[in-house]
PABAZA-621903 format. One record per residue (C-alpha): residue number from 1; residue in one letter; x, y, z. Coordinates in steps of 0.05 Angstrom, whole numbers, plus 5000, padded with zeros to 4 digits. Layout:
REM residues N
[NUM, 'a', [X, Y, Z]]
...
REM end
This chain:
REM residues 218
[1, 'm', [8988, 3834, 2181]]
[2, 'e', [9029, 3825, 2119]]
[3, 's', [9101, 3832, 2120]]
[4, 'l', [9137, 3889, 2089]]
[5, 'e', [9164, 3841, 2040]]
[6, 's', [9097, 3813, 2022]]
[7, 'e', [9064, 3884, 2007]]
[8, 'l', [9128, 3903, 1967]]
[9, 'd', [9112, 3840, 1923]]
[10, 'r', [9041, 3860, 1917]]
[11, 'a', [9068, 3927, 1891]]
[12, 'r', [9115, 3904, 1839]]
[13, 'n', [9057, 3859, 1816]]
[14, 'l', [9008, 3917, 1808]]
[15, 'd', [8975, 3920, 1740]]
[16, 'v', [8987, 3993, 1715]]
[17, 's', [8917, 3984, 1665]]
[18, 'v', [8880, 3967, 1725]]
[19, 'l', [8903, 4028, 1765]]
[20, 'a', [8890, 4065, 1700]]
[21, 'd', [8824, 4050, 1699]]
[22, 'a', [8805, 4071, 1768]]
[23, 'v', [8844, 4138, 1756]]
[24, 'e', [8805, 4148, 1692]]
[25, 's', [8741, 4127, 1724]]
[26, 'i', [8742, 4184, 1773]]
[27, 'g', [8778, 4237, 1732]]
[28, 'f', [8829, 4287, 1753]]
[29, 'e', [8860, 4351, 1727]]
[30, 'c', [8903, 4401, 1768]]
[31, 't', [8868, 4469, 1782]]
[32, 'r', [8935, 4501, 1806]]
[33, 'c', [8896, 4519, 1872]]
[34, 'g', [8950, 4499, 1913]]
[35, 'a', [8920, 4471, 1966]]
[36, 'c', [8956, 4410, 1968]]
[37, 'c', [9019, 4458, 1974]]
[38, 'k', [8997, 4497, 2033]]
[39, 's', [8988, 4495, 2107]]
[40, 'e', [8917, 4472, 2127]]
[41, 'a', [8882, 4496, 2193]]
[42, 'd', [8948, 4526, 2222]]
[43, 'd', [8980, 4455, 2213]]
[44, 'p', [9045, 4466, 2169]]
[45, 'h', [9042, 4431, 2101]]
[46, 't', [9076, 4355, 2115]]
[47, 'a', [9097, 4315, 2056]]
[48, 't', [9143, 4256, 2059]]
[49, 'v', [9210, 4263, 2017]]
[50, 'f', [9263, 4211, 2012]]
[51, 'p', [9335, 4221, 2022]]
[52, 'd', [9345, 4205, 1946]]
[53, 'e', [9300, 4255, 1928]]
[54, 'v', [9320, 4310, 1980]]
[55, 'r', [9386, 4301, 1941]]
[56, 'd', [9349, 4314, 1873]]
[57, 'l', [9318, 4368, 1900]]
[58, 'q', [9386, 4398, 1924]]
[59, 'd', [9419, 4383, 1857]]
[60, 'a', [9361, 4422, 1823]]
[61, 't', [9360, 4483, 1867]]
[62, 'd', [9430, 4483, 1899]]
[63, 'r', [9403, 4486, 1962]]
[64, 'd', [9427, 4457, 2029]]
[65, 'w', [9393, 4395, 2055]]
[66, 'r', [9359, 4442, 2111]]
[67, 'd', [9334, 4482, 2055]]
[68, 'v', [9300, 4427, 2022]]
[69, 'a', [9275, 4382, 2085]]
[70, 'r', [9264, 4383, 2158]]
[71, 'p', [9256, 4324, 2203]]
[72, 'm', [9181, 4297, 2199]]
[73, 'p', [9152, 4329, 2258]]
[74, 'y', [9116, 4267, 2290]]
[75, 'g', [9148, 4235, 2348]]
[76, 'l', [9186, 4302, 2364]]
[77, 'r', [9177, 4343, 2431]]
[78, 'e', [9184, 4414, 2439]]
[79, 'g', [9248, 4428, 2478]]
[80, 'p', [9276, 4497, 2501]]
[81, 'd', [9319, 4504, 2443]]
[82, 'g', [9263, 4477, 2392]]
[83, 'p', [9247, 4411, 2371]]
[84, 'e', [9280, 4348, 2398]]
[85, 'g', [9278, 4274, 2398]]
[86, 'e', [9272, 4216, 2348]]
[87, 't', [9230, 4217, 2285]]
[88, 'f', [9225, 4173, 2222]]
[89, 'e', [9236, 4204, 2151]]
[90, 'w', [9234, 4276, 2121]]
[91, 'a', [9184, 4327, 2100]]
[92, 'l', [9194, 4383, 2052]]
[93, 'e', [9213, 4444, 2081]]
[94, 't', [9161, 4500, 2092]]
[95, 'd', [9164, 4572, 2094]]
[96, 'a', [9146, 4619, 2154]]
[97, 'c', [9065, 4610, 2132]]
[98, 'g', [9075, 4534, 2134]]
[99, 'd', [9071, 4528, 2061]]
[100, 'c', [9114, 4480, 2019]]
[101, 'v', [9180, 4527, 2007]]
[102, 'f', [9175, 4511, 1933]]
[103, 'y', [9110, 4530, 1927]]
[104, 'e', [9093, 4606, 1896]]
[105, 'e', [9027, 4642, 1877]]
[106, 'a', [9010, 4695, 1825]]
[107, 'd', [8944, 4721, 1808]]
[108, 'g', [8909, 4663, 1843]]
[109, 'd', [8947, 4611, 1813]]
[110, 'g', [8997, 4558, 1846]]
[111, 't', [9062, 4537, 1819]]
[112, 'c', [9112, 4485, 1843]]
[113, 't', [9185, 4514, 1827]]
[114, 'v', [9210, 4443, 1824]]
[115, 'h', [9154, 4421, 1783]]
[116, 'g', [9200, 4372, 1748]]
[117, 'd', [9236, 4348, 1809]]
[118, 'r', [9179, 4340, 1854]]
[119, 'p', [9176, 4275, 1899]]
[120, 'l', [9136, 4221, 1879]]
[121, 'l', [9086, 4238, 1936]]
[122, 'c', [9066, 4309, 1903]]
[123, 'e', [9072, 4272, 1833]]
[124, 't', [9016, 4228, 1847]]
[125, 'y', [8972, 4269, 1891]]
[126, 'p', [8912, 4266, 1901]]
[127, 'f', [8914, 4185, 1889]]
[128, 's', [8950, 4133, 1929]]
[129, 'v', [8956, 4060, 1929]]
[130, 'a', [8926, 4023, 1993]]
[131, 'l', [8982, 3975, 2012]]
[132, 'g', [9010, 3970, 2081]]
[133, 'g', [9073, 4005, 2090]]
[134, 't', [9057, 4064, 2045]]
[135, 's', [9035, 4134, 2054]]
[136, 'q', [8961, 4141, 2044]]
[137, 'p', [8918, 4197, 2033]]
[138, 'm', [8857, 4196, 2080]]
[139, 'g', [8812, 4188, 2019]]
[140, 'e', [8762, 4142, 1987]]
[141, 'a', [8771, 4086, 1947]]
[142, 'v', [8755, 4096, 1876]]
[143, 'd', [8758, 4028, 1850]]
[144, 'e', [8718, 3963, 1866]]
[145, 'a', [8780, 3929, 1899]]
[146, 'g', [8797, 3990, 1939]]
[147, 'm', [8866, 3990, 1915]]
[148, 'v', [8860, 4060, 1893]]
[149, 'r', [8845, 4119, 1934]]
[150, 'a', [8832, 4190, 1928]]
[151, 'h', [8845, 4251, 1976]]
[152, 'e', [8794, 4306, 1972]]
[153, 'c', [8819, 4355, 1920]]
[154, 'e', [8780, 4404, 1873]]
[155, 'g', [8812, 4372, 1809]]
[156, 'l', [8781, 4307, 1816]]
[157, 'g', [8724, 4285, 1775]]
[158, 'r', [8751, 4327, 1709]]
[159, 'd', [8764, 4297, 1651]]
[160, 'i', [8825, 4258, 1639]]
[161, 's', [8857, 4224, 1578]]
[162, 'r', [8875, 4149, 1576]]
[163, 'a', [8945, 4170, 1572]]
[164, 'd', [8954, 4210, 1627]]
[165, 'a', [8910, 4161, 1668]]
[166, 'e', [8962, 4112, 1650]]
[167, 'a', [9020, 4154, 1666]]
[168, 'm', [8992, 4174, 1733]]
[169, 'a', [8984, 4094, 1741]]
[170, 'r', [9055, 4076, 1725]]
[171, 't', [9079, 4129, 1777]]
[172, 'l', [9027, 4107, 1830]]
[173, 'k', [9061, 4037, 1823]]
[174, 'e', [9129, 4073, 1823]]
[175, 'r', [9117, 4107, 1885]]
[176, 'a', [9083, 4042, 1916]]
[177, 'i', [9150, 4001, 1906]]
[178, 'r', [9198, 4063, 1928]]
[179, 'e', [9158, 4075, 1991]]
[180, 'l', [9154, 3999, 2010]]
[181, 't', [9231, 3991, 1998]]
[182, 'e', [9245, 4055, 2037]]
[183, 'a', [9205, 4027, 2095]]
[184, 'v', [9239, 3954, 2092]]
[185, 'g', [9307, 3998, 2090]]
[186, 'v', [9285, 4041, 2157]]
[187, 'r', [9265, 3968, 2193]]
[188, 'd', [9332, 3946, 2172]]
[189, 'n', [9380, 4001, 2187]]
[190, 'y', [9339, 4029, 2252]]
[191, 'd', [9385, 4041, 2309]]
[192, 'p', [9350, 4072, 2372]]
[193, 'a', [9384, 4131, 2388]]
[194, 'd', [9406, 4160, 2461]]
[195, 'v', [9380, 4227, 2453]]
[196, 'd', [9399, 4271, 2508]]
[197, 't', [9333, 4303, 2532]]
[198, 'g', [9338, 4376, 2532]]
[199, 'a', [9403, 4388, 2488]]
[200, 'g', [9358, 4400, 2425]]
[201, 'e', [9382, 4339, 2386]]
[202, 'v', [9339, 4309, 2332]]
[203, 'v', [9349, 4249, 2296]]
[204, 'v', [9317, 4225, 2237]]
[205, 'h', [9318, 4151, 2214]]
[206, 'd', [9308, 4135, 2148]]
[207, 's', [9333, 4077, 2095]]
[208, 'e', [9404, 4106, 2102]]
[209, 'g', [9408, 4100, 2180]]
[210, 'p', [9403, 4153, 2232]]
[211, 'k', [9415, 4222, 2214]]
[212, 'r', [9422, 4286, 2242]]
[213, 's', [9376, 4344, 2227]]
[214, 'd', [9420, 4367, 2171]]
[215, 'g', [9421, 4304, 2132]]
[216, 't', [9490, 4286, 2159]]
[217, 'p', [9495, 4211, 2193]]
[218, 'r', [9496, 4208, 2267]]
REM end
């Protein structure tokens, strides 16, 4: 298995034109169906958001940390007073229906209310770069090298301009570098927490160290 540092070097050396070729070959145009922002099969929407992205969204919306992001649910258990335990990273907050809290729908069209400040994961959907240590949609490879993958999405296969394909490619590279930098930070700052079972405590480990569920350092 390649080290995170080796994968980070690979991410930094990605050829944007090659990534753009892959994106252009399959094509994409957002149809505003909202599928990527809504819960699926009763599972709440789960999109990774990093600490700096949470703060950017706080600045854009004047919301508290808890109103922007929640602890990633994986690894947590249900205690008498709600989720408890340790987890890694943050997910965008959801509403009572399990949809992204920033998603709105009118007349069948979905709208992201923070579109200009949306996290890199959202900005690059439905594509991802297949490097170890990155978040990869469970999709099919769209290039011969298997580097660019695409999640199932009704917007795939639609015409895309070269300029838009290159813009997507640049953001894909930025996301891969960002995710691997974050992964290195999580590893280096990981401090196992002594969580009091039954006390309803949640500890989130991100690149800045362990935090409480409200985003404050633990």
